[in-house]
Structures are given as C-alpha cells and as structure tokens.
N, C-alpha and C positions, 0 to 999 in steps of 0.2 A: 504493500500500500504506500501511496505517496501523499504527503502533506504539502500543500502549496499555499503560500501566503501572497496576497496581492497588494500592491501599493495604492490601488484606487479601484473605484467601482467599475470603471470601464473594462479593466483587465479581468476582474472577477466575472463580469457578465459575459465576456468573450468565451469564457470556459464553462460557465454554469447556466446561462440563460436558457439555452435550448432544453436542457434537462428540467429546469424549473417550470418551463412553459408546457411541459407534457401534462401537468395538472395545475393549470394556471390559477384557478379559483382557490384551490387548497393552499397554494403557495403565495397568495397575495401579500402576506406580511413580509416575507424575506425578499420576494421579487419586487414588490412595490416600494419597499424602503430603499433597496439598492438602486432602482431606477430613479427615485427621487434624489438620492445622494449624487448620482451621476449627473443629474440635471442641475441641481442647486448646490453643488459643492462649495462655492464661495460663501454660502450662508451657514455652513457647518461651523459650530463653535469649537468642536473637538474633532480630531482626526478619526475617521471611521476605520474599522478593521474588517478584513475579508479573508476567508480561508476555505479550502476544499480538501477533502480526502478522496482520492481516486484509486481505483484498482484496474489496471489494464485500460486506462482512459475512461472507465465507467465512473460516474459520480456516485460515491457512496454516502458522503456526508458533506454538508455545507454549513458554514457559520458566518454570520455577520454581526457587527456590533457598532452602534452609534452612541458612544458615551454621552451622558451618563445612563442611557437606557440599557436594558438587559441584552445579553447576547441572544440571537435568534438562531435556532437549529433546524436543519432540514435533513430528512432522509426519506427514501421511498422503499427501503428494504427492511425486512424483519431482522436480518442478521447484521447489526450495526455496532456491536459492542467493541470489537477490535478497532474499528475506525474511531469510535468515541474515545477509547483509551489513547490512541495516537494523537487525536486532536487535543485532549486535555494535557498531555505531556508537552506538546508543541506550544500551546498558548501559555502554559506556565513558564516555559523557557523564554518566551518572548514578552512575558510580563504584561499580558492584556489586563487592563483595569476592570475586571469583571465584577459588576455589582449584583447581577442576577442572570437568570437564563429562562428562556421560554421556548416552547415547542411542543410537539405531541407528548402526552404525559409520560410514557415509558422512557422516552429519549431525554426529556428535560429533567426528569426525576433522577435518572441514572447519572447524568452529568452533575447535577447539584450535589448528590450524595458523595460522589467521588471527589469533586472539587473541594467540598467542605472538609472531607477527610484528609486530603492532601495538604490543605492549608491550616488545619487545626481550628476551623471556624464552624459556625452553625448556619443552618438554612431553614427556611420556612416557606410555605405556600403564600404567595401574594394574592393570586386570583386564579380561578379556574374558568376558562372561557370555552364557549362553543362557537364554531364557525359555521355560518349559514350562507347558502347561495340562492339567488333568485334569478330566474330567466323570464318569468311572466308574472305580472302583478294580478292578484285575484281581485274580484269585485268586492268592495267593502262598503259598509253603510256610509251614507253621506254625513259628513261632519261640517258644522258651520265654519266658515273662514276660507282662507286661500293661502297658497304657498307663494312666497316672494323671496327674491334675492336680498340678502343682508347688505346694508350700506354702512358707510362710515358714521352715519347718524345713529347707528345701533351699537357702536363700539362699547360704550359703558355697560349696556345691558348684556351684551354677548360676553364681555370679559367676566362679569359677575356670574353668569350662567356657566361659563367654561370652568371657572374656579369651583363652582358647586358640583359640576360633573366630575372633575378630577377628584374631588374629595369623596363623593359618593361612590363612583364607579371604579376608580383606580386606587383608592385609599391613600392618595397623596394630592396635595394642593399647594400651589404657589401663585400668589396673586400677580407677581411680576410676569411669570411665565404665562399666566392666563391672558394678560393683556397682549403679550407678544403673539400668542396663538391667535387671538381674536383679530389683531391687526393684519396678520399674515393671511388668515382665512378670508377676511373681507377683501383685502387687496387682490387676492387670487380668484375671487368670485367662487369660493368653495363652500360658502355657508348660506343656508336658507332658513327662513322663519315661517312658521305657520301663524297667521294673523287672523284673529277673530275680534275685531274692534281694537285690539292691541296685540303685540307679540305674546304668544302663549307657549310656544315650543320651538326648538331649533334642531336642525340636523345638518351635517356637513358631508362633504365628499373628500376622499383622500386616496392616496396610493393607487393611481391609475396604472394599469398594466395594458398590454396590447389589446386585449378584448374586454377587460372588466375594470371595475372600480369598487372601492370600499365605501360604505356608509358609516359615518362615525359621528361622535359628538352629539348623540341624540339625548336631548334633555328637555323636560317639561318642568316649569316652575311648580312647586308643591301645591300652590293654591289652584292650579289648573289641571291637576291630574285626575284620571278616571273619567275623562270626558271624551276620549277618543282622539285627542289632538295628536299624540305621538303616532298613533296608527295612521292618521291622515297625512301627517307630515312625512313620515318615512315612505308611505305608499306613493305620495305625490312626487317626492324626490327620486325614488327608484324608477318610476315611470318616466320622469323627465330624462334621466340618464340613459335608460333603454332607448327612448325616442331619439336621443342624440347620437346613437350608433353603438353604444355599449351592448355587448351580447349578454352580459350578466353583471349583477351586483353581489357583493358579499358584505357581511357584517359580523362582528363579534359580539356575543352577549355573555354576561356574567351568569354562570350556572346557578349561582345562589339567588338569582332574581327570576322566579318563575313567571312573573307578569310580563317582562320584556320578551322572554322566550316564547310565550304564548302569542303575544302581539305580532311578532315577526312571522311566525308560522301562519297566522291568520292572513297576513299579506301575501304569502306565497314563498317565503324563505324556507329552504330545506336544509337540515343539518348535514354537514359534510366532514366534520372533524372536530376534535377537541384540542385545546392548548392549555397547558398549565405553566404559570410563571412562578418561579422561585426566586427569593431574594436571600442574600447573605447578610448576616447580622453585623458583621464587621468588614472593614476593607480587606481584600485579599492580601496575604503577606507578600513582601517583596521576594 
C-alpha cells in the first residue's frame, strides 16, 4: 500500500476525484469540501491537508482536513483496517493538527480509538448524522409564505440564527464566526429565507459537486416552529436547485433529532448513509 500526501486540493482531486464521483451523493462532504478549497483557496485561514492510501493504483482510503474542522475519511471497501493503520502512522509522523474525525461510523470510530491510544488522549462522540439524498420533491401541504433570497439587509438576523444553529445542531457556537458565515453566504447568494409576513426560517446551499449540492443551515426560530415552515423552506429550496440543473440534493441530519429526520423524508429525502464525528478532548501530542 502507498500513502500519498498532496500539497493542494488540485493534486488531490487529480488522483481521487474520479473514485469519489462513483458515489457522488454519498461523498458530498469530502468531495464538496475539496472542490470548495480548490476554488476558494485564498480564503482559507489555515492550510488544508490531503492524503490517499492506494493499492495497485486503487483508492483504498482518502482523508482531508481543513483546520480547525475535523478530518474527513472516505473508503468504499469493507477491508480498510490496514490502510487506516498506515494513514494514522503517516499523519502522526507529519504532525497533522487533528482535533476530531468524521466519516462512516466503523471507519471514524476505529481511527478515533487508535489515535487516542497512540497519543494518550481521550475521545468522545460529537454528533451522529444521517445523510439523505433527494432527486424528486414530493407534494407537501401548502404553507403560508414564500421563499426568497437573503440580502445584506438580513445580515443581523441571519448571523443570530446561524449562531443559534451552530449551538443547537453542532454543539458549538461562535458569534464572530456566525457573522463571517452569514456575510459569506449572503454575498455568494447561498442562503434563502422563508417569509410569512416576516422571516421565519432559513436554509442554505453548500458544497456543490458536478451533479449535486448540499442543503445546510436549516433553522427555524423557536417561536415559529411546528408550523410547517422548515418543511416548506427546504422543499422550496430543493426544488429550486433541481430546477437549476442539479440532479440531486443531499443533507445531513442529527440522528438525535427525530423531527428533522421525519420532515426531510416527508419531502422526499432518502437515507443513504451515516456519519459519526468524534472529537479529542485535548490537543494531539507533538
């Protein structure tokens, strides 16, 4: 087996993109992140990391990391343990600043346990996600209001909602980061609001891949929940993206939130995989 480390997203994609695109929807996270880094590299605050493990030119394992976010792992094989051990040894030797890891549960859990043991640290589950794919929007009950593109006039509200989303869904929140995300999403025309007299819900788009795109940042203010606004907002945005030429949409949900999982399946999203994110409780040892 051969471990290869890449100085940039372009060279990683040259070797891994074709394999990742064989299951484009399931690989939206690792593929979409890498494509974004390749396109927006000047905006990166920290240098990204890219690696592959191959055997006779076949991609066995791929890993990317955009600090301070967790490392993302990919494999399509059931026999990945030897490749994972090689990856762990090599990223340790290169001193990747790993704060966490995410990927299919057996893969991410195995890396987390081995990395924690190697470095004398502890690890814990941060979030368990389910990945859904949609290719056709179901008919849903009519909900009052309309979908509209967010503008700079919405910045303050969107920043507050982004912070609330990060706190609720991701168990981490930073107001300065929330404003940065809001400004970026608005400037890139990636964020939409459901408006019923006033904004009541938001949803965004992210990580476009050649044929698909991810729905993210779905948030309804507490006082407007249980009225169908999130369903209408996500359904409306999903249809808009399909109408624009996307063949499919994907989204991640927290498995601990049965309401959101039910909502998305009602719209037409179908589960295609699970991801578990682990975090390490102290910085990896040098």
